[in-house]
PyMOL commands that place a pseudoatom at each C-alpha (Angstrom):
pseudoatom trace, name=CA, resn=MET, resi=1, chain=A, elem=C, hetatm=0, pos=[-330.887, -33.571, 27.422]
pseudoatom trace, name=CA, resn=ARG, resi=2, chain=A, elem=C, hetatm=0, pos=[-331.039, -32.920, 31.334]
pseudoatom trace, name=CA, resn=ILE, resi=3, chain=A, elem=C, hetatm=0, pos=[-332.632, -29.899, 33.036]
pseudoatom trace, name=CA, resn=GLY, resi=4, chain=A, elem=C, hetatm=0, pos=[-331.608, -28.725, 36.350]
pseudoatom trace, name=CA, resn=LEU, resi=5, chain=A, elem=C, hetatm=0, pos=[-333.176, -25.926, 38.608]
pseudoatom trace, name=CA, resn=GLY, resi=6, chain=A, elem=C, hetatm=0, pos=[-331.404, -23.841, 41.147]
pseudoatom trace, name=CA, resn=HIS, resi=7, chain=A, elem=C, hetatm=0, pos=[-332.561, -21.293, 43.816]
pseudoatom trace, name=CA, resn=ASP, resi=8, chain=A, elem=C, hetatm=0, pos=[-330.821, -19.427, 46.624]
pseudoatom trace, name=CA, resn=LEU, resi=9, chain=A, elem=C, hetatm=0, pos=[-331.641, -16.508, 48.900]
pseudoatom trace, name=CA, resn=HIS, resi=10, chain=A, elem=C, hetatm=0, pos=[-329.511, -14.470, 51.259]
pseudoatom trace, name=CA, resn=GLN, resi=11, chain=A, elem=C, hetatm=0, pos=[-330.118, -11.636, 53.741]
pseudoatom trace, name=CA, resn=LEU, resi=12, chain=A, elem=C, hetatm=0, pos=[-328.712, -8.163, 52.923]
pseudoatom trace, name=CA, resn=VAL, resi=13, chain=A, elem=C, hetatm=0, pos=[-326.476, -6.975, 55.842]
pseudoatom trace, name=CA, resn=GLU, resi=14, chain=A, elem=C, hetatm=0, pos=[-324.245, -3.893, 56.402]
pseudoatom trace, name=CA, resn=GLY, resi=15, chain=A, elem=C, hetatm=0, pos=[-320.382, -4.577, 56.455]
pseudoatom trace, name=CA, resn=ARG, resi=16, chain=A, elem=C, hetatm=0, pos=[-320.311, -6.979, 53.464]
pseudoatom trace, name=CA, resn=LYS, resi=17, chain=A, elem=C, hetatm=0, pos=[-319.594, -6.430, 49.773]
pseudoatom trace, name=CA, resn=LEU, resi=18, chain=A, elem=C, hetatm=0, pos=[-322.273, -7.319, 47.453]
pseudoatom trace, name=CA, resn=PHE, resi=19, chain=A, elem=C, hetatm=0, pos=[-321.581, -9.852, 44.610]
pseudoatom trace, name=CA, resn=LEU, resi=20, chain=A, elem=C, hetatm=0, pos=[-324.079, -11.037, 41.917]
pseudoatom trace, name=CA, resn=GLY, resi=21, chain=A, elem=C, hetatm=0, pos=[-322.953, -13.176, 38.957]
pseudoatom trace, name=CA, resn=GLY, resi=22, chain=A, elem=C, hetatm=0, pos=[-319.347, -12.847, 40.189]
pseudoatom trace, name=CA, resn=ILE, resi=23, chain=A, elem=C, hetatm=0, pos=[-319.059, -9.164, 39.939]
pseudoatom trace, name=CA, resn=GLU, resi=24, chain=A, elem=C, hetatm=0, pos=[-319.192, -6.587, 42.721]
pseudoatom trace, name=CA, resn=ILE, resi=25, chain=A, elem=C, hetatm=0, pos=[-322.216, -4.387, 42.834]
pseudoatom trace, name=CA, resn=ALA, resi=26, chain=A, elem=C, hetatm=0, pos=[-322.078, -0.823, 44.262]
pseudoatom trace, name=CA, resn=SER, resi=27, chain=A, elem=C, hetatm=0, pos=[-324.192, -1.029, 47.477]
pseudoatom trace, name=CA, resn=ASP, resi=28, chain=A, elem=C, hetatm=0, pos=[-323.861, -0.240, 51.128]
pseudoatom trace, name=CA, resn=LYS, resi=29, chain=A, elem=C, hetatm=0, pos=[-324.919, -3.838, 52.030]
pseudoatom trace, name=CA, resn=GLY, resi=30, chain=A, elem=C, hetatm=0, pos=[-324.011, -7.166, 50.884]
pseudoatom trace, name=CA, resn=LEU, resi=31, chain=A, elem=C, hetatm=0, pos=[-325.339, -10.662, 51.318]
pseudoatom trace, name=CA, resn=LEU, resi=32, chain=A, elem=C, hetatm=0, pos=[-324.703, -12.674, 54.469]
pseudoatom trace, name=CA, resn=GLY, resi=33, chain=A, elem=C, hetatm=0, pos=[-323.282, -16.144, 53.985]
pseudoatom trace, name=CA, resn=HIS, resi=34, chain=A, elem=C, hetatm=0, pos=[-320.301, -18.440, 54.607]
pseudoatom trace, name=CA, resn=SER, resi=35, chain=A, elem=C, hetatm=0, pos=[-318.922, -17.655, 51.090]
pseudoatom trace, name=CA, resn=ASP, resi=36, chain=A, elem=C, hetatm=0, pos=[-319.221, -14.266, 49.363]
pseudoatom trace, name=CA, resn=ALA, resi=37, chain=A, elem=C, hetatm=0, pos=[-323.006, -15.382, 49.301]
pseudoatom trace, name=CA, resn=ASP, resi=38, chain=A, elem=C, hetatm=0, pos=[-323.502, -14.656, 45.515]
pseudoatom trace, name=CA, resn=VAL, resi=39, chain=A, elem=C, hetatm=0, pos=[-326.981, -15.895, 45.225]
pseudoatom trace, name=CA, resn=LEU, resi=40, chain=A, elem=C, hetatm=0, pos=[-326.913, -16.010, 41.446]
pseudoatom trace, name=CA, resn=LEU, resi=41, chain=A, elem=C, hetatm=0, pos=[-323.793, -18.064, 41.039]
pseudoatom trace, name=CA, resn=HIS, resi=42, chain=A, elem=C, hetatm=0, pos=[-325.148, -20.346, 43.903]
pseudoatom trace, name=CA, resn=ALA, resi=43, chain=A, elem=C, hetatm=0, pos=[-328.397, -20.834, 41.797]
pseudoatom trace, name=CA, resn=VAL, resi=44, chain=A, elem=C, hetatm=0, pos=[-326.367, -21.552, 38.731]
pseudoatom trace, name=CA, resn=CYS, resi=45, chain=A, elem=C, hetatm=0, pos=[-324.283, -24.120, 40.560]
pseudoatom trace, name=CA, resn=ASP, resi=46, chain=A, elem=C, hetatm=0, pos=[-327.174, -25.757, 42.035]
pseudoatom trace, name=CA, resn=ALA, resi=47, chain=A, elem=C, hetatm=0, pos=[-328.982, -25.944, 38.629]
pseudoatom trace, name=CA, resn=MET, resi=48, chain=A, elem=C, hetatm=0, pos=[-325.927, -27.545, 36.989]
pseudoatom trace, name=CA, resn=LEU, resi=49, chain=A, elem=C, hetatm=0, pos=[-325.369, -29.951, 39.737]
pseudoatom trace, name=CA, resn=GLY, resi=50, chain=A, elem=C, hetatm=0, pos=[-328.996, -30.920, 39.647]
pseudoatom trace, name=CA, resn=ALA, resi=51, chain=A, elem=C, hetatm=0, pos=[-329.165, -31.446, 36.030]
pseudoatom trace, name=CA, resn=ALA, resi=52, chain=A, elem=C, hetatm=0, pos=[-325.995, -33.640, 36.168]
pseudoatom trace, name=CA, resn=GLY, resi=53, chain=A, elem=C, hetatm=0, pos=[-327.417, -35.603, 39.108]
pseudoatom trace, name=CA, resn=LEU, resi=54, chain=A, elem=C, hetatm=0, pos=[-324.494, -34.564, 41.332]
pseudoatom trace, name=CA, resn=GLY, resi=55, chain=A, elem=C, hetatm=0, pos=[-326.355, -33.318, 44.405]
pseudoatom trace, name=CA, resn=ASP, resi=56, chain=A, elem=C, hetatm=0, pos=[-326.268, -29.669, 45.494]
pseudoatom trace, name=CA, resn=ILE, resi=57, chain=A, elem=C, hetatm=0, pos=[-323.831, -26.957, 46.363]
pseudoatom trace, name=CA, resn=GLY, resi=58, chain=A, elem=C, hetatm=0, pos=[-324.129, -27.676, 50.132]
pseudoatom trace, name=CA, resn=GLU, resi=59, chain=A, elem=C, hetatm=0, pos=[-322.802, -31.179, 49.606]
pseudoatom trace, name=CA, resn=HIS, resi=60, chain=A, elem=C, hetatm=0, pos=[-319.860, -30.149, 47.577]
pseudoatom trace, name=CA, resn=PHE, resi=61, chain=A, elem=C, hetatm=0, pos=[-319.121, -26.804, 49.523]
pseudoatom trace, name=CA, resn=PRO, resi=62, chain=A, elem=C, hetatm=0, pos=[-320.470, -27.242, 53.021]
pseudoatom trace, name=CA, resn=ASP, resi=63, chain=A, elem=C, hetatm=0, pos=[-320.807, -23.976, 55.201]
pseudoatom trace, name=CA, resn=THR, resi=64, chain=A, elem=C, hetatm=0, pos=[-319.227, -26.152, 57.977]
pseudoatom trace, name=CA, resn=ASP, resi=65, chain=A, elem=C, hetatm=0, pos=[-315.887, -26.249, 56.248]
pseudoatom trace, name=CA, resn=PRO, resi=66, chain=A, elem=C, hetatm=0, pos=[-313.599, -23.400, 57.064]
pseudoatom trace, name=CA, resn=LYS, resi=67, chain=A, elem=C, hetatm=0, pos=[-311.882, -23.626, 53.528]
pseudoatom trace, name=CA, resn=PHE, resi=68, chain=A, elem=C, hetatm=0, pos=[-314.982, -22.261, 52.036]
pseudoatom trace, name=CA, resn=LYS, resi=69, chain=A, elem=C, hetatm=0, pos=[-315.201, -19.136, 54.374]
pseudoatom trace, name=CA, resn=ASP, resi=70, chain=A, elem=C, hetatm=0, pos=[-315.522, -16.045, 52.248]
pseudoatom trace, name=CA, resn=ILE, resi=71, chain=A, elem=C, hetatm=0, pos=[-314.662, -17.907, 49.041]
pseudoatom trace, name=CA, resn=SER, resi=72, chain=A, elem=C, hetatm=0, pos=[-315.492, -16.404, 45.888]
pseudoatom trace, name=CA, resn=SER, resi=73, chain=A, elem=C, hetatm=0, pos=[-318.391, -18.048, 44.232]
pseudoatom trace, name=CA, resn=VAL, resi=74, chain=A, elem=C, hetatm=0, pos=[-316.570, -17.875, 40.909]
pseudoatom trace, name=CA, resn=VAL, resi=75, chain=A, elem=C, hetatm=0, pos=[-314.175, -20.431, 42.274]
pseudoatom trace, name=CA, resn=LEU, resi=76, chain=A, elem=C, hetatm=0, pos=[-317.139, -22.568, 43.325]
pseudoatom trace, name=CA, resn=LEU, resi=77, chain=A, elem=C, hetatm=0, pos=[-318.736, -22.247, 39.819]
pseudoatom trace, name=CA, resn=ARG, resi=78, chain=A, elem=C, hetatm=0, pos=[-315.540, -23.170, 38.137]
pseudoatom trace, name=CA, resn=GLN, resi=79, chain=A, elem=C, hetatm=0, pos=[-315.307, -26.331, 40.283]
pseudoatom trace, name=CA, resn=VAL, resi=80, chain=A, elem=C, hetatm=0, pos=[-318.914, -27.314, 39.427]
pseudoatom trace, name=CA, resn=TYR, resi=81, chain=A, elem=C, hetatm=0, pos=[-318.116, -26.637, 35.841]
pseudoatom trace, name=CA, resn=GLN, resi=82, chain=A, elem=C, hetatm=0, pos=[-315.321, -29.037, 35.934]
pseudoatom trace, name=CA, resn=LEU, resi=83, chain=A, elem=C, hetatm=0, pos=[-317.487, -31.694, 37.831]
pseudoatom trace, name=CA, resn=VAL, resi=84, chain=A, elem=C, hetatm=0, pos=[-320.277, -31.483, 35.227]
pseudoatom trace, name=CA, resn=GLY, resi=85, chain=A, elem=C, hetatm=0, pos=[-317.912, -31.492, 32.348]
pseudoatom trace, name=CA, resn=GLY, resi=86, chain=A, elem=C, hetatm=0, pos=[-316.134, -34.539, 33.874]
pseudoatom trace, name=CA, resn=LYS, resi=87, chain=A, elem=C, hetatm=0, pos=[-319.337, -36.394, 33.556]
pseudoatom trace, name=CA, resn=GLY, resi=88, chain=A, elem=C, hetatm=0, pos=[-319.477, -35.717, 29.771]
pseudoatom trace, name=CA, resn=HIS, resi=89, chain=A, elem=C, hetatm=0, pos=[-322.153, -32.782, 29.874]
pseudoatom trace, name=CA, resn=GLN, resi=90, chain=A, elem=C, hetatm=0, pos=[-322.075, -29.696, 28.067]
pseudoatom trace, name=CA, resn=ILE, resi=91, chain=A, elem=C, hetatm=0, pos=[-324.216, -26.535, 28.695]
pseudoatom trace, name=CA, resn=GLU, resi=92, chain=A, elem=C, hetatm=0, pos=[-326.765, -25.727, 26.169]
pseudoatom trace, name=CA, resn=ASN, resi=93, chain=A, elem=C, hetatm=0, pos=[-328.254, -22.746, 27.809]
pseudoatom trace, name=CA, resn=ILE, resi=94, chain=A, elem=C, hetatm=0, pos=[-328.816, -20.961, 31.274]
pseudoatom trace, name=CA, resn=ASP, resi=95, chain=A, elem=C, hetatm=0, pos=[-331.999, -18.823, 32.294]
pseudoatom trace, name=CA, resn=CYS, resi=96, chain=A, elem=C, hetatm=0, pos=[-331.531, -16.743, 35.478]
pseudoatom trace, name=CA, resn=THR, resi=97, chain=A, elem=C, hetatm=0, pos=[-333.914, -14.509, 37.462]
pseudoatom trace, name=CA, resn=ILE, resi=98, chain=A, elem=C, hetatm=0, pos=[-332.617, -12.245, 40.215]
pseudoatom trace, name=CA, resn=PHE, resi=99, chain=A, elem=C, hetatm=0, pos=[-335.231, -11.083, 42.693]
pseudoatom trace, name=CA, resn=SER, resi=100, chain=A, elem=C, hetatm=0, pos=[-334.167, -7.788, 44.292]
pseudoatom trace, name=CA, resn=GLU, resi=101, chain=A, elem=C, hetatm=0, pos=[-336.125, -4.623, 45.404]
pseudoatom trace, name=CA, resn=ALA, resi=102, chain=A, elem=C, hetatm=0, pos=[-333.168, -3.072, 47.096]
pseudoatom trace, name=CA, resn=ILE, resi=103, chain=A, elem=C, hetatm=0, pos=[-330.715, -3.213, 44.122]
pseudoatom trace, name=CA, resn=LYS, resi=104, chain=A, elem=C, hetatm=0, pos=[-331.515, -2.310, 40.568]
pseudoatom trace, name=CA, resn=ILE, resi=105, chain=A, elem=C, hetatm=0, pos=[-330.125, -5.161, 38.494]
pseudoatom trace, name=CA, resn=ALA, resi=106, chain=A, elem=C, hetatm=0, pos=[-330.757, -3.716, 34.949]
pseudoatom trace, name=CA, resn=PRO, resi=107, chain=A, elem=C, hetatm=0, pos=[-327.378, -1.696, 34.869]
pseudoatom trace, name=CA, resn=TYR, resi=108, chain=A, elem=C, hetatm=0, pos=[-325.458, -4.823, 35.586]
pseudoatom trace, name=CA, resn=LYS, resi=109, chain=A, elem=C, hetatm=0, pos=[-327.076, -7.385, 33.412]
pseudoatom trace, name=CA, resn=VAL, resi=110, chain=A, elem=C, hetatm=0, pos=[-324.716, -7.380, 30.498]
pseudoatom trace, name=CA, resn=GLN, resi=111, chain=A, elem=C, hetatm=0, pos=[-321.593, -7.411, 32.729]
pseudoatom trace, name=CA, resn=ILE, resi=112, chain=A, elem=C, hetatm=0, pos=[-323.161, -10.356, 34.816]
pseudoatom trace, name=CA, resn=ARG, resi=113, chain=A, elem=C, hetatm=0, pos=[-323.871, -12.266, 31.479]
pseudoatom trace, name=CA, resn=GLU, resi=114, chain=A, elem=C, hetatm=0, pos=[-320.422, -11.802, 30.197]
pseudoatom trace, name=CA, resn=ASN, resi=115, chain=A, elem=C, hetatm=0, pos=[-318.788, -12.765, 33.311]
pseudoatom trace, name=CA, resn=ILE, resi=116, chain=A, elem=C, hetatm=0, pos=[-320.855, -15.966, 33.479]
pseudoatom trace, name=CA, resn=SER, resi=117, chain=A, elem=C, hetatm=0, pos=[-319.963, -16.726, 29.810]
pseudoatom trace, name=CA, resn=ASP, resi=118, chain=A, elem=C, hetatm=0, pos=[-316.276, -16.292, 30.629]
pseudoatom trace, name=CA, resn=ILE, resi=119, chain=A, elem=C, hetatm=0, pos=[-316.495, -18.497, 33.664]
pseudoatom trace, name=CA, resn=LEU, resi=120, chain=A, elem=C, hetatm=0, pos=[-318.293, -21.230, 31.791]
pseudoatom trace, name=CA, resn=CYS, resi=121, chain=A, elem=C, hetatm=0, pos=[-316.666, -20.946, 28.378]
pseudoatom trace, name=CA, resn=ILE, resi=122, chain=A, elem=C, hetatm=0, pos=[-320.036, -20.536, 26.564]
pseudoatom trace, name=CA, resn=PRO, resi=123, chain=A, elem=C, hetatm=0, pos=[-321.327, -17.904, 24.325]
pseudoatom trace, name=CA, resn=THR, resi=124, chain=A, elem=C, hetatm=0, pos=[-323.348, -15.031, 25.864]
pseudoatom trace, name=CA, resn=GLU, resi=125, chain=A, elem=C, hetatm=0, pos=[-326.151, -15.840, 23.553]
pseudoatom trace, name=CA, resn=ARG, resi=126, chain=A, elem=C, hetatm=0, pos=[-326.719, -19.066, 25.652]
pseudoatom trace, name=CA, resn=ILE, resi=127, chain=A, elem=C, hetatm=0, pos=[-327.225, -16.975, 28.945]
pseudoatom trace, name=CA, resn=ASN, resi=128, chain=A, elem=C, hetatm=0, pos=[-330.205, -15.036, 29.942]
pseudoatom trace, name=CA, resn=ILE, resi=129, chain=A, elem=C, hetatm=0, pos=[-330.518, -12.709, 32.973]
pseudoatom trace, name=CA, resn=LYS, resi=130, chain=A, elem=C, hetatm=0, pos=[-333.809, -11.406, 34.182]
pseudoatom trace, name=CA, resn=ALA, resi=131, chain=A, elem=C, hetatm=0, pos=[-334.568, -9.028, 36.926]
pseudoatom trace, name=CA, resn=LYS, resi=132, chain=A, elem=C, hetatm=0, pos=[-337.744, -8.950, 39.140]
pseudoatom trace, name=CA, resn=THR, resi=133, chain=A, elem=C, hetatm=0, pos=[-338.917, -7.117, 42.153]
pseudoatom trace, name=CA, resn=ASN, resi=134, chain=A, elem=C, hetatm=0, pos=[-341.114, -8.761, 44.695]
pseudoatom trace, name=CA, resn=GLU, resi=135, chain=A, elem=C, hetatm=0, pos=[-343.657, -5.916, 44.616]
pseudoatom trace, name=CA, resn=LYS, resi=136, chain=A, elem=C, hetatm=0, pos=[-342.558, -4.742, 48.092]
pseudoatom trace, name=CA, resn=LEU, resi=137, chain=A, elem=C, hetatm=0, pos=[-343.865, -8.132, 49.550]
pseudoatom trace, name=CA, resn=GLY, resi=138, chain=A, elem=C, hetatm=0, pos=[-341.874, -10.322, 52.066]
pseudoatom trace, name=CA, resn=PRO, resi=139, chain=A, elem=C, hetatm=0, pos=[-338.074, -9.910, 52.873]
pseudoatom trace, name=CA, resn=ILE, resi=140, chain=A, elem=C, hetatm=0, pos=[-337.052, -9.401, 49.165]
pseudoatom trace, name=CA, resn=GLY, resi=141, chain=A, elem=C, hetatm=0, pos=[-339.765, -6.700, 48.632]
pseudoatom trace, name=CA, resn=GLU, resi=142, chain=A, elem=C, hetatm=0, pos=[-338.834, -5.041, 51.968]
pseudoatom trace, name=CA, resn=GLY, resi=143, chain=A, elem=C, hetatm=0, pos=[-335.169, -4.705, 50.760]
pseudoatom trace, name=CA, resn=LYS, resi=144, chain=A, elem=C, hetatm=0, pos=[-333.903, -7.200, 53.430]
pseudoatom trace, name=CA, resn=ALA, resi=145, chain=A, elem=C, hetatm=0, pos=[-332.778, -10.070, 51.049]
pseudoatom trace, name=CA, resn=ILE, resi=146, chain=A, elem=C, hetatm=0, pos=[-332.005, -11.048, 47.471]
pseudoatom trace, name=CA, resn=ALA, resi=147, chain=A, elem=C, hetatm=0, pos=[-332.815, -14.246, 45.720]
pseudoatom trace, name=CA, resn=ALA, resi=148, chain=A, elem=C, hetatm=0, pos=[-332.057, -15.861, 42.350]
pseudoatom trace, name=CA, resn=SER, resi=149, chain=A, elem=C, hetatm=0, pos=[-333.403, -18.828, 40.467]
pseudoatom trace, name=CA, resn=CYS, resi=150, chain=A, elem=C, hetatm=0, pos=[-331.813, -20.594, 37.580]
pseudoatom trace, name=CA, resn=ALA, resi=151, chain=A, elem=C, hetatm=0, pos=[-332.625, -23.217, 34.970]
pseudoatom trace, name=CA, resn=VAL, resi=152, chain=A, elem=C, hetatm=0, pos=[-329.909, -25.035, 33.058]
pseudoatom trace, name=CA, resn=LEU, resi=153, chain=A, elem=C, hetatm=0, pos=[-330.132, -27.414, 30.107]
pseudoatom trace, name=CA, resn=LEU, resi=154, chain=A, elem=C, hetatm=0, pos=[-327.338, -29.725, 29.655]
pseudoatom trace, name=CA, resn=THR, resi=155, chain=A, elem=C, hetatm=0, pos=[-326.614, -32.172, 26.902]
for i in range(1, 155): cmd.bond("trace and resi %d" % i, "trace and resi %d" % (i + 1))
show_as sticks, trace
zoom trace
């Protein structure tokens, strides 16, 4: 068994769509980043890569490479899934936490979970999505950013 941890944080800005878990969330602001800046899928990617000993998302999809500009993080996660599977690993479970004061995550949790299940070809029962605020503290608590953390168990 191998465990990996992932974490990501992006600033909320006007003029961008908001994606979390590969789905578009209704919001007047989106996350700033080279790709679509989906913090949740980035955290899942990093957790999977870490568990497999394959580095991190920045090594595989650098923000200096124009081919990743505005790319969907769903595409990145699918590529990570192929890399990890190519090393003989299987996903046992994924546990994620989204930290957001600005956007209420509860209405989207089921859809996010089902979308990740479809992308990674694992049952939804192996995926857990939690949502937390930052109690109005720091950039997340002030509604200026969203973060996500993820733990993945591979066999």
